[in-house]
C-alpha positions in Angstrom: 60.9 3.4 -36.5 63.3 3.7 -33.6 63.0 3.2 -29.9 61.5 6.7 -29.2 58.0 7.6 -30.4 58.2 9.8 -33.4 61.7 8.8 -34.1 61.6 7.5 -37.7 63.4 7.7 -41.0 62.4 6.9 -44.6 64.7 5.3 -47.1 64.0 3.9 -50.6 64.7 0.4 -51.6 67.4 1.6 -54.0 69.1 3.6 -51.2 68.9 0.6 -48.9 70.4 -1.7 -51.5 73.2 0.7 -52.1 74.1 1.0 -48.4 73.8 -2.8 -47.9 76.2 -3.4 -50.8 78.6 -0.9 -49.5 78.6 -2.4 -46.0 78.9 -6.0 -47.5 82.1 -4.8 -49.3 83.4 -3.4 -46.0 82.8 -6.7 -44.3 84.5 -8.6 -47.1 87.5 -6.3 -46.8 87.7 -7.2 -43.1 87.9 -10.9 -44.1 84.3 -11.9 -43.3 83.2 -14.6 -45.7 80.3 -17.1 -46.1 79.7 -19.1 -42.9 81.5 -16.7 -40.6 79.7 -15.4 -37.5 79.3 -11.7 -36.8 77.9 -10.1 -33.6 75.9 -6.8 -34.0 75.7 -4.6 -30.9 73.6 -1.6 -32.0 70.4 0.2 -30.9 67.3 0.2 -33.1 68.8 2.4 -35.9 68.9 2.1 -39.7 72.6 0.9 -39.5 71.4 -2.2 -37.6 69.2 -3.3 -40.5 71.9 -2.5 -43.0 74.4 -4.6 -41.0 72.0 -7.6 -40.8 71.2 -7.4 -44.5 74.9 -7.1 -45.4 75.7 -10.2 -43.4 72.9 -12.1 -45.2 74.1 -10.8 -48.5 77.6 -12.4 -48.1 76.3 -15.5 -46.3 77.7 -14.6 -42.9 75.6 -15.6 -39.8 74.7 -12.7 -37.6 73.7 -12.5 -33.9 72.1 -9.3 -32.7 72.9 -8.4 -29.1 70.5 -5.9 -27.4 72.4 -2.6 -27.0 71.4 -2.4 -23.3 73.5 -5.4 -22.2 76.6 -4.9 -20.1 80.2 -5.5 -21.4 80.4 -8.8 -19.6 77.1 -10.0 -21.1 78.3 -9.0 -24.5 81.6 -10.8 -24.0 79.8 -14.0 -23.0 77.7 -13.9 -26.2 80.6 -13.3 -28.4 82.5 -16.2 -26.9 79.5 -18.5 -27.0 78.9 -17.9 -30.7 82.6 -17.8 -31.7 82.1 -14.6 -33.8 84.9 -13.3 -35.9 83.7 -9.6 -35.9 81.7 -7.3 -33.7 79.8 -4.4 -35.3 79.1 -1.6 -32.9 
């Protein structure tokens, strides 16, 4: 379920696994590896869950930043955690 009432989507475990594996491969192609830190700046959508699970799948640490934060707040969080990639 998303932020808005009535905003929902259904996905099977098989579809989710396929999307997570695809995104994990994209992260690897960008040089993300086990132990790297990744920031995720997305609203409550399916892609947020996929990004989190893809990070976990390859052993990267992820930090979810609420999508309502300003650019300055996002910048501070990125610098504080020393992330190597921002997903938005």
